C-alpha angles and dihedrals in degrees: 000000000000091000090052093053090054095051098048097074090053092051091049091048093052093052092048095056120085115254110241122202092203129266140292129215117197135180118221130186132203126184133189125185125206140163115257118248101198141033137204121216127197104212135164153137131257118194136181130214142167088243133026089247093054093049091047094050091051091047093048092052092049094046092049089053092048094050091047090051091050092052091047087054090059101265110144121230090244089061096057116077131169107243103173144011129176142164116199135171120238109233125208115205124206134201090215119115134205126244090278093053097253121138114257116245117256118263128222114252104181134311139270125214122193126188123177137182134198110228125195115208112198096179106062091190087070097046097097093046091049092051091050093046092049091056092044093058095046112283104144097172124059107169099189150306123247126186129214145160115252095218115017094171097110092042092053092047090053089050090050092053091049092047094051092046089051092051093047093049090052093045093051090049093052093043091053092049089051093049094248140102133227115271131181120348108247107181146350128197130171143201124198124217126191127191136161144121105348121231110264129196121249121191122202118238129188093237090063091067093084096033129108122262112305110259110241129181116199098190119180135303128218123225111192133176125194118199131192111207129182127197135179114245119226125199112252093222095062 
């Protein structure tokens, strides 16, 4: 009788708890597409000189003119940032050999100075004209153009809603097939994916100096969120 009185509470506890059929973890994906509203240009000047000083002076003059032209075109100072600077000798290699048959070391034949800036263009309607103007005033290196959205918060939130709805729809389908229903939400994790027009290189040429504004197509960007969601599964006959 004593043993029976000990077991009864455990039996009552077991019948009071919900019967779980396990758990289900599902991946959902949501994607939103939108046109970019800004671009970043990698632009700069490379100059040559017989001495490092000569090359640097020429480069400084050209860069000052480039930066001034960018500001005149409406680019704010906060949107122009130095991204690279280098001074390198130009080496000349020879096939000649010394009296022992060894190759002669290369000799320095002038210097090269490169200075580059990262430029943010917030008015895409002006992007082509700014590219053309940069080349006109002396920019002979344009490393690429990349597009972006200044504030993607709302786009990502829309993608999150779509991703969660996708995960829930799949989970409810599987739960129904298994003869169960979704229970408590256990966990959510996310991963963001961005894709859009890829940066492409643009090389300055002298004939562009008198050309019209460079044609540029911004296209669309994709903002995608992938979520992993886990629910408990409850038996449908509870």
